N, CA, C and O atoms as CSV, one atom per row, in Angstrom:
chain,resi,resn,atom,element,x,y,z
A,1,MET,N,N,160.767,60.125,139.578
A,1,MET,CA,C,159.908,58.987,139.315
A,1,MET,C,C,160.675,57.711,139.672
A,1,MET,O,O,161.863,57.589,139.372
A,2,SER,N,N,160.006,56.789,140.298
A,2,SER,CA,C,160.664,55.563,140.738
A,2,SER,C,C,160.993,54.656,139.556
A,2,SER,O,O,160.424,54.779,138.471
A,3,VAL,N,N,161.922,53.749,139.801
A,3,VAL,CA,C,162.316,52.783,138.765
A,3,VAL,C,C,161.109,51.948,138.347
A,3,VAL,O,O,160.912,51.685,137.161
A,4,SER,N,N,160.306,51.534,139.316
A,4,SER,CA,C,159.124,50.719,139.009
A,4,SER,C,C,158.156,51.462,138.098
A,4,SER,O,O,157.635,50.891,137.141
A,5,ASN,N,N,157.920,52.723,138.394
A,5,ASN,CA,C,157.004,53.511,137.560
A,5,ASN,C,C,157.580,53.748,136.176
A,5,ASN,O,O,156.849,53.704,135.187
A,6,ARG,N,N,158.862,53.995,136.093
A,6,ARG,CA,C,159.502,54.181,134.793
A,6,ARG,C,C,159.426,52.898,133.969
A,6,ARG,O,O,159.174,52.941,132.765
A,7,PHE,N,N,159.646,51.756,134.623
A,7,PHE,CA,C,159.546,50.468,133.948
A,7,PHE,C,C,158.131,50.273,133.404
A,7,PHE,O,O,157.949,49.864,132.257
A,8,ARG,N,N,157.130,50.569,134.237
A,8,ARG,CA,C,155.741,50.422,133.795
A,8,ARG,C,C,155.422,51.349,132.621
A,8,ARG,O,O,154.716,50.959,131.690
A,9,ASP,N,N,155.940,52.565,132.668
A,9,ASP,CA,C,155.714,53.502,131.562
A,9,ASP,C,C,156.330,52.987,130.265
A,9,ASP,O,O,155.721,53.081,129.200
A,10,ILE,N,N,157.531,52.449,130.361
A,10,ILE,CA,C,158.181,51.894,129.170
A,10,ILE,C,C,157.371,50.724,128.623
A,10,ILE,O,O,157.148,50.627,127.416
A,11,ALA,N,N,156.933,49.839,129.510
A,11,ALA,CA,C,156.131,48.687,129.074
A,11,ALA,C,C,154.843,49.160,128.401
A,11,ALA,O,O,154.422,48.601,127.388
A,12,LYS,N,N,154.227,50.186,128.969
A,12,LYS,CA,C,152.992,50.733,128.389
A,12,LYS,C,C,153.270,51.340,127.014
A,12,LYS,O,O,152.485,51.147,126.085
A,13,ASP,N,N,154.374,52.067,126.874
A,13,ASP,CA,C,154.724,52.688,125.597
A,13,ASP,C,C,155.024,51.643,124.521
A,13,ASP,O,O,154.623,51.807,123.369
A,14,VAL,N,N,155.722,50.578,124.892
A,14,VAL,CA,C,156.034,49.520,123.926
A,14,VAL,C,C,154.750,48.805,123.504
A,14,VAL,O,O,154.583,48.462,122.334
A,15,THR,N,N,153.847,48.582,124.458
A,15,THR,CA,C,152.566,47.951,124.128
A,15,THR,C,C,151.748,48.846,123.198
A,15,THR,O,O,151.129,48.357,122.253
A,16,ALA,N,N,151.742,50.150,123.460
A,16,ALA,CA,C,151.019,51.082,122.597
A,16,ALA,C,C,151.613,51.092,121.185
A,16,ALA,O,O,150.882,51.175,120.199
A,17,PHE,N,N,152.922,51.010,121.098
A,17,PHE,CA,C,153.595,50.934,119.796
A,17,PHE,C,C,153.189,49.662,119.066
A,17,PHE,O,O,152.929,49.685,117.863
A,18,ARG,N,N,153.136,48.547,119.801
A,18,ARG,CA,C,152.730,47.273,119.201
A,18,ARG,C,C,151.311,47.375,118.644
A,18,ARG,O,O,151.043,46.905,117.538
A,19,VAL,N,N,150.413,47.980,119.399
A,19,VAL,CA,C,149.023,48.129,118.956
A,19,VAL,C,C,148.953,49.034,117.723
A,19,VAL,O,O,148.196,48.765,116.790
A,20,LYS,N,N,149.747,50.107,117.728
A,20,LYS,CA,C,149.769,51.027,116.583
A,20,LYS,C,C,150.265,50.323,115.318
A,20,LYS,O,O,149.808,50.623,114.215
A,21,LEU,N,N,151.196,49.392,115.482
A,21,LEU,CA,C,151.745,48.675,114.330
A,21,LEU,C,C,150.717,47.762,113.670
A,21,LEU,O,O,150.856,47.423,112.495
A,22,LYS,N,N,149.691,47.363,114.410
A,22,LYS,CA,C,148.661,46.497,113.836
A,22,LYS,C,C,147.931,47.176,112.686
A,22,LYS,O,O,147.429,46.511,111.780
A,23,SER,N,N,147.874,48.511,112.728
A,23,SER,CA,C,147.158,49.231,111.679
A,23,SER,C,C,148.051,49.579,110.484
A,23,SER,O,O,147.585,50.181,109.517
A,24,CYS,N,N,149.314,49.207,110.547
A,24,CYS,CA,C,150.247,49.496,109.446
A,24,CYS,C,C,150.094,48.472,108.333
A,24,CYS,O,O,149.445,47.439,108.494
A,25,ASP,N,N,150.705,48.786,107.210
A,25,ASP,CA,C,150.632,47.862,106.079
A,25,ASP,C,C,151.536,46.651,106.301
A,25,ASP,O,O,152.228,46.552,107.314
A,26,ASP,N,N,151.517,45.750,105.351
A,26,ASP,CA,C,152.231,44.476,105.469
A,26,ASP,C,C,153.741,44.626,105.572
A,26,ASP,O,O,154.414,43.725,106.073
A,27,SER,N,N,154.285,45.739,105.110
A,27,SER,CA,C,155.741,45.906,105.158
A,27,SER,C,C,156.254,46.027,106.589
A,27,SER,O,O,157.452,45.880,106.832
A,28,ALA,N,N,155.361,46.293,107.533
A,28,ALA,CA,C,155.761,46.426,108.939
A,28,ALA,C,C,155.562,45.131,109.728
A,28,ALA,O,O,155.877,45.087,110.917
A,29,ASP,N,N,155.050,44.087,109.097
A,29,ASP,CA,C,154.722,42.846,109.815
A,29,ASP,C,C,155.912,42.213,110.515
A,29,ASP,O,O,155.808,41.832,111.681
A,30,GLN,N,N,157.025,42.096,109.836
A,30,GLN,CA,C,158.192,41.441,110.431
A,30,GLN,C,C,158.686,42.232,111.645
A,30,GLN,O,O,158.994,41.645,112.682
A,31,GLY,N,N,158.760,43.530,111.525
A,31,GLY,CA,C,159.173,44.373,112.650
A,31,GLY,C,C,158.159,44.322,113.778
A,31,GLY,O,O,158.525,44.337,114.953
A,32,ALA,N,N,156.879,44.263,113.419
A,32,ALA,CA,C,155.822,44.206,114.433
A,32,ALA,C,C,155.938,42.937,115.275
A,32,ALA,O,O,155.674,42.962,116.477
A,33,ARG,N,N,156.324,41.849,114.658
A,33,ARG,CA,C,156.495,40.597,115.417
A,33,ARG,C,C,157.622,40.728,116.449
A,33,ARG,O,O,157.520,40.201,117.557
A,34,VAL,N,N,158.678,41.423,116.083
A,34,VAL,CA,C,159.801,41.611,116.996
A,34,VAL,C,C,159.407,42.565,118.126
A,34,VAL,O,O,159.800,42.358,119.274
A,35,VAL,N,N,158.640,43.599,117.810
A,35,VAL,CA,C,158.149,44.518,118.843
A,35,VAL,C,C,157.226,43.769,119.801
A,35,VAL,O,O,157.226,44.032,121.004
A,36,LYS,N,N,156.448,42.847,119.271
A,36,LYS,CA,C,155.555,42.047,120.112
A,36,LYS,C,C,156.356,41.237,121.128
A,36,LYS,O,O,155.938,41.108,122.279
A,37,LYS,N,N,157.490,40.693,120.722
A,37,LYS,CA,C,158.355,39.955,121.650
A,37,LYS,C,C,158.836,40.872,122.775
A,37,LYS,O,O,158.827,40.493,123.946
A,38,ALA,N,N,159.250,42.066,122.408
A,38,ALA,CA,C,159.722,43.034,123.410
A,38,ALA,C,C,158.595,43.376,124.373
A,38,ALA,O,O,158.797,43.437,125.586
A,39,SER,N,N,157.422,43.596,123.829
A,39,SER,CA,C,156.273,43.963,124.644
A,39,SER,C,C,155.899,42.856,125.630
A,39,SER,O,O,155.670,43.115,126.811
A,40,LYS,N,N,155.841,41.635,125.136
A,40,LYS,CA,C,155.478,40.514,126.018
A,40,LYS,C,C,156.497,40.313,127.125
A,40,LYS,O,O,156.128,40.013,128.260
A,41,GLY,N,N,157.779,40.475,126.807
A,41,GLY,CA,C,158.813,40.327,127.823
A,41,GLY,C,C,158.684,41.350,128.928
A,41,GLY,O,O,158.899,41.032,130.098
A,42,LEU,N,N,158.340,42.564,128.577
A,42,LEU,CA,C,158.163,43.616,129.578
A,42,LEU,C,C,156.861,43.437,130.353
A,42,LEU,O,O,156.830,43.624,131.570
A,43,GLU,N,N,155.794,43.075,129.655
A,43,GLU,CA,C,154.483,42.929,130.296
A,43,GLU,C,C,154.495,41.876,131.399
A,43,GLU,O,O,153.757,41.995,132.377
A,44,GLU,N,N,155.317,40.860,131.251
A,44,GLU,CA,C,155.381,39.807,132.265
A,44,GLU,C,C,155.806,40.339,133.631
A,44,GLU,O,O,155.502,39.735,134.660
A,45,TRP,N,N,156.509,41.468,133.638
A,45,TRP,CA,C,157.059,42.003,134.885
A,45,TRP,C,C,156.344,43.242,135.386
A,45,TRP,O,O,156.698,43.753,136.449
A,46,VAL,N,N,155.355,43.745,134.667
A,46,VAL,CA,C,154.690,44.991,135.044
A,46,VAL,C,C,154.075,44.896,136.437
A,46,VAL,O,O,154.229,45.818,137.238
A,47,GLU,N,N,153.403,43.832,136.731
A,47,GLU,CA,C,152.744,43.690,138.037
A,47,GLU,C,C,153.730,43.474,139.175
A,47,GLU,O,O,153.560,44.033,140.259
A,48,SER,N,N,154.730,42.689,138.944
A,48,SER,CA,C,155.635,42.318,140.040
A,48,SER,C,C,156.799,43.272,140.242
A,48,SER,O,O,157.529,43.139,141.225
A,49,VAL,N,N,156.997,44.231,139.344
A,49,VAL,CA,C,158.162,45.109,139.459
A,49,VAL,C,C,158.125,45.924,140.753
A,49,VAL,O,O,159.179,46.218,141.316
A,50,GLY,N,N,156.967,46.287,141.223
A,50,GLY,CA,C,156.853,47.061,142.457
A,50,GLY,C,C,157.179,46.265,143.701
A,50,GLY,O,O,157.443,46.842,144.755
A,51,GLU,N,N,157.164,44.955,143.595
A,51,GLU,CA,C,157.434,44.090,144.743
A,51,GLU,C,C,158.908,43.718,144.868
A,51,GLU,O,O,159.311,43.107,145.857
A,52,ILE,N,N,159.703,44.077,143.885
A,52,ILE,CA,C,161.130,43.748,143.915
A,52,ILE,C,C,161.831,44.741,144.838
A,52,ILE,O,O,161.711,45.951,144.648
A,53,PRO,N,N,162.555,44.246,145.829
A,53,PRO,CA,C,163.291,45.154,146.708
A,53,PRO,C,C,164.286,46.004,145.921
A,53,PRO,O,O,164.867,45.537,144.941
A,54,ARG,N,N,164.480,47.233,146.343
A,54,ARG,CA,C,165.334,48.188,145.639
A,54,ARG,C,C,166.719,47.614,145.341
A,54,ARG,O,O,167.261,47.841,144.259
A,55,MET,N,N,167.289,46.881,146.279
A,55,MET,CA,C,168.644,46.370,146.066
A,55,MET,C,C,168.702,45.246,145.031
A,55,MET,O,O,169.787,44.905,144.560
A,56,ASN,N,N,167.571,44.671,144.674
A,56,ASN,CA,C,167.533,43.599,143.669
A,56,ASN,C,C,167.052,44.066,142.301
A,56,ASN,O,O,167.023,43.281,141.353
A,57,LEU,N,N,166.673,45.337,142.190
A,57,LEU,CA,C,166.122,45.824,140.926
A,57,LEU,C,C,167.095,45.650,139.767
A,57,LEU,O,O,166.710,45.164,138.703
A,58,GLU,N,N,168.333,46.037,139.959
A,58,GLU,CA,C,169.318,45.933,138.879
A,58,GLU,C,C,169.477,44.485,138.438
A,58,GLU,O,O,169.485,44.192,137.242
A,59,PHE,N,N,169.603,43.587,139.395
A,59,PHE,CA,C,169.792,42.168,139.104
A,59,PHE,C,C,168.602,41.580,138.347
A,59,PHE,O,O,168.785,40.808,137.405
A,60,LYS,N,N,167.393,41.939,138.752
A,60,LYS,CA,C,166.186,41.357,138.154
A,60,LYS,C,C,165.807,42.003,136.822
A,60,LYS,O,O,165.421,41.311,135.880
A,61,LEU,N,N,165.918,43.338,136.746
A,61,LEU,CA,C,165.396,44.040,135.576
A,61,LEU,C,C,166.372,44.165,134.413
A,61,LEU,O,O,165.945,44.268,133.263
A,62,THR,N,N,167.672,44.159,134.690
A,62,THR,CA,C,168.648,44.366,133.617
A,62,THR,C,C,168.490,43.371,132.470
A,62,THR,O,O,168.457,43.797,131.315
A,63,PRO,N,N,168.392,42.061,132.732
A,63,PRO,CA,C,168.253,41.130,131.591
A,63,PRO,C,C,166.960,41.349,130.803
A,63,PRO,O,O,166.946,41.191,129.582
A,64,ILE,N,N,165.887,41.708,131.484
A,64,ILE,CA,C,164.603,41.935,130.819
A,64,ILE,C,C,164.681,43.173,129.933
A,64,ILE,O,O,164.233,43.166,128.787
A,65,LEU,N,N,165.263,44.238,130.490
A,65,LEU,CA,C,165.392,45.477,129.737
A,65,LEU,C,C,166.348,45.317,128.551
A,65,LEU,O,O,166.090,45.851,127.473
A,66,LEU,N,N,167.437,44.593,128.744
A,66,LEU,CA,C,168.382,44.370,127.654
A,66,LEU,C,C,167.745,43.569,126.517
A,66,LEU,O,O,167.974,43.854,125.341
A,67,LYS,N,N,166.960,42.584,126.873
A,67,LYS,CA,C,166.295,41.768,125.853
A,67,LYS,C,C,165.292,42.612,125.068
A,67,LYS,O,O,165.223,42.523,123.843
A,68,ALA,N,N,164.516,43.431,125.778
A,68,ALA,CA,C,163.550,44.305,125.104
A,68,ALA,C,C,164.285,45.311,124.213
A,68,ALA,O,O,163.856,45.585,123.092
A,69,HIS,N,N,165.385,45.854,124.715
A,69,HIS,CA,C,166.185,46.815,123.941
A,69,HIS,C,C,166.698,46.157,122.660
A,69,HIS,O,O,166.621,46.748,121.583
A,70,ASN,N,N,167.216,44.943,122.774
A,70,ASN,CA,C,167.729,44.231,121.597
A,70,ASN,C,C,166.627,43.929,120.589
A,70,ASN,O,O,166.832,44.052,119.381
A,71,ASN,N,N,165.456,43.534,121.088
A,71,ASN,CA,C,164.333,43.270,120.186
A,71,ASN,C,C,163.898,44.550,119.473
A,71,ASN,O,O,163.613,44.531,118.276
A,72,LEU,N,N,163.848,45.658,120.209
A,72,LEU,CA,C,163.482,46.927,119.581
A,72,LEU,C,C,164.536,47.358,118.566
A,72,LEU,O,O,164.207,47.958,117.543
A,73,ASP,N,N,165.795,47.054,118.848
A,73,ASP,CA,C,166.858,47.383,117.908
A,73,ASP,C,C,166.689,46.583,116.612
A,73,ASP,O,O,166.831,47.125,115.516
A,74,ARG,N,N,166.390,45.305,116.748
A,74,ARG,CA,C,166.138,44.477,115.566
A,74,ARG,C,C,164.950,45.010,114.772
A,74,ARG,O,O,164.996,45.088,113.545
A,75,ALA,N,N,163.876,45.379,115.494
A,75,ALA,CA,C,162.691,45.913,114.829
A,75,ALA,C,C,163.028,47.224,114.116
A,75,ALA,O,O,162.584,47.453,112.991
A,76,ARG,N,N,163.810,48.080,114.769
A,76,ARG,CA,C,164.193,49.358,114.162
A,76,ARG,C,C,164.950,49.133,112.853
A,76,ARG,O,O,164.701,49.815,111.859
A,77,LEU,N,N,165.866,48.180,112.860
A,77,LEU,CA,C,166.625,47.883,111.646
A,77,LEU,C,C,165.718,47.365,110.528
A,77,LEU,O,O,165.909,47.695,109.358
A,78,ILE,N,N,164.750,46.566,110.895
A,78,ILE,CA,C,163.786,46.061,109.906
A,78,ILE,C,C,162.968,47.223,109.346
A,78,ILE,O,O,162.745,47.307,108.138
A,79,PHE,N,N,162.521,48.119,110.230
A,79,PHE,CA,C,161.740,49.269,109.770
A,79,PHE,C,C,162.578,50.157,108.850
A,79,PHE,O,O,162.085,50.634,107.828
A,80,GLU,N,N,163.830,50.375,109.208
A,80,GLU,CA,C,164.702,51.194,108.365
A,80,GLU,C,C,164.920,50.543,107.005
A,80,GLU,O,O,164.932,51.214,105.973
A,81,GLU,N,N,165.093,49.228,107.023
A,81,GLU,CA,C,165.291,48.491,105.773
A,81,GLU,C,C,164.081,48.621,104.855
A,81,GLU,O,O,164.214,48.662,103.632
A,82,ASN,N,N,162.893,48.684,105.467
A,82,ASN,CA,C,161.649,48.811,104.697
A,82,ASN,C,C,161.224,50.268,104.525
A,82,ASN,O,O,160.105,50.547,104.094
A,83,GLU,N,N,162.120,51.189,104.863
A,83,GLU,CA,C,161.882,52.627,104.726
A,83,GLU,C,C,160.640,53.093,105.476
A,83,GLU,O,O,159.886,53.932,104.982
A,84,LEU,N,N,160.433,52.547,106.665
A,84,LEU,CA,C,159.336,52.956,107.536
A,84,LEU,C,C,159.932,53.867,108.624
A,84,LEU,O,O,160.155,53.454,109.762
A,85,ASP,N,N,160.175,55.105,108.227
A,85,ASP,CA,C,160.906,56.034,109.088
A,85,ASP,C,C,160.188,56.345,110.394
A,85,ASP,O,O,160.832,56.428,111.441
A,86,GLU,N,N,158.885,56.516,110.358
A,86,GLU,CA,C,158.143,56.842,111.583
A,86,GLU,C,C,158.258,55.705,112.600
A,86,GLU,O,O,158.489,55.951,113.783
A,87,GLN,N,N,158.099,54.476,112.146
A,87,GLN,CA,C,158.204,53.329,113.043
A,87,GLN,C,C,159.634,53.171,113.557
A,87,GLN,O,O,159.839,52.843,114.725
A,88,ALA,N,N,160.608,53.398,112.702
A,88,ALA,CA,C,162.012,53.312,113.119
A,88,ALA,C,C,162.317,54.365,114.182
A,88,ALA,O,O,163.027,54.084,115.148
A,89,ASP,N,N,161.785,55.571,114.008
A,89,ASP,CA,C,161.995,56.636,114.994
A,89,ASP,C,C,161.350,56.296,116.335
A,89,ASP,O,O,161.933,56.553,117.388
A,90,THR,N,N,160.165,55.727,116.302
A,90,THR,CA,C,159.487,55.342,117.544
A,90,THR,C,C,160.271,54.249,118.257
A,90,THR,O,O,160.450,54.304,119.474
A,91,ALA,N,N,160.735,53.262,117.508
A,91,ALA,CA,C,161.545,52.195,118.118
A,91,ALA,C,C,162.805,52.785,118.739
A,91,ALA,O,O,163.205,52.379,119.830
A,92,TRP,N,N,163.430,53.733,118.060
A,92,TRP,CA,C,164.633,54.373,118.583
A,92,TRP,C,C,164.338,55.123,119.884
A,92,TRP,O,O,165.112,55.047,120.838
A,93,ASP,N,N,163.228,55.839,119.919
A,93,ASP,CA,C,162.850,56.572,121.131
A,93,ASP,C,C,162.633,55.615,122.304
A,93,ASP,O,O,163.043,55.897,123.430
A,94,LEU,N,N,161.994,54.496,122.031
A,94,LEU,CA,C,161.774,53.507,123.091
A,94,LEU,C,C,163.098,52.899,123.556
A,94,LEU,O,O,163.290,52.659,124.749
A,95,GLN,N,N,164.000,52.653,122.623
A,95,GLN,CA,C,165.323,52.142,122.990
A,95,GLN,C,C,166.032,53.130,123.917
A,95,GLN,O,O,166.672,52.724,124.887
A,96,GLN,N,N,165.921,54.408,123.622
A,96,GLN,CA,C,166.581,55.419,124.449
A,96,GLN,C,C,165.993,55.472,125.850
A,96,GLN,O,O,166.730,55.668,126.816
A,97,LYS,N,N,164.678,55.302,125.981
A,97,LYS,CA,C,164.051,55.255,127.303
A,97,LYS,C,C,164.591,54.075,128.115
A,97,LYS,O,O,164.907,54.202,129.298
A,98,ILE,N,N,164.686,52.933,127.446
A,98,ILE,CA,C,165.206,51.745,128.132
A,98,ILE,C,C,166.657,51.965,128.532
A,98,ILE,O,O,167.054,51.613,129.643
A,99,TYR,N,N,167.438,52.534,127.650
A,99,TYR,CA,C,168.855,52.779,127.913
A,99,TYR,C,C,169.028,53.710,129.117
A,99,TYR,O,O,169.882,53.473,129.971
A,100,ARG,N,N,168.213,54.772,129.182
A,100,ARG,CA,C,168.304,55.696,130.314
A,100,ARG,C,C,167.939,55.002,131.626
A,100,ARG,O,O,168.568,55.253,132.654
A,101,LEU,N,N,166.933,54.138,131.598
A,101,LEU,CA,C,166.572,53.411,132.806
A,101,LEU,C,C,167.688,52.448,133.207
A,101,LEU,O,O,167.996,52.325,134.392
A,102,LEU,N,N,168.289,51.773,132.249
A,102,LEU,CA,C,169.399,50.875,132.543
A,102,LEU,C,C,170.553,51.633,133.191
A,102,LEU,O,O,171.181,51.131,134.123
A,103,ASN,N,N,170.830,52.822,132.710
A,103,ASN,CA,C,171.900,53.623,133.286
A,103,ASN,C,C,171.602,54.043,134.728
A,103,ASN,O,O,172.520,54.230,135.527
A,104,ASP,N,N,170.341,54.188,135.047
A,104,ASP,CA,C,169.963,54.608,136.394
A,104,ASP,C,C,169.873,53.450,137.391
A,104,ASP,O,O,169.778,53.674,138.597
A,105,LEU,N,N,169.903,52.238,136.897
A,105,LEU,CA,C,169.823,51.087,137.812
A,105,LEU,C,C,171.118,50.911,138.583
A,105,LEU,O,O,171.232,49.995,139.398
């Protein structure tokens, strides 16, 4: 699978997680706001990621992916603090997807 497609899949998964968090109780609100930041940062690049030349992908995508990873990490810690294990596990899984893509760049 190409880097562009993997990036789009990650952005889609983070957006789906954000939507799922809307139905959670109030204890997930703070973490949901941080996930929303990660989602918006990735969504900004979904359309244009396919137009980035292969040799520039690492340069362009690394800061975006790192920022999303950090936001998801913050959200995961908030979820763990509020004992929201399912949400913390989902955030962790998304972090791992981003990490694997970063390693492949």
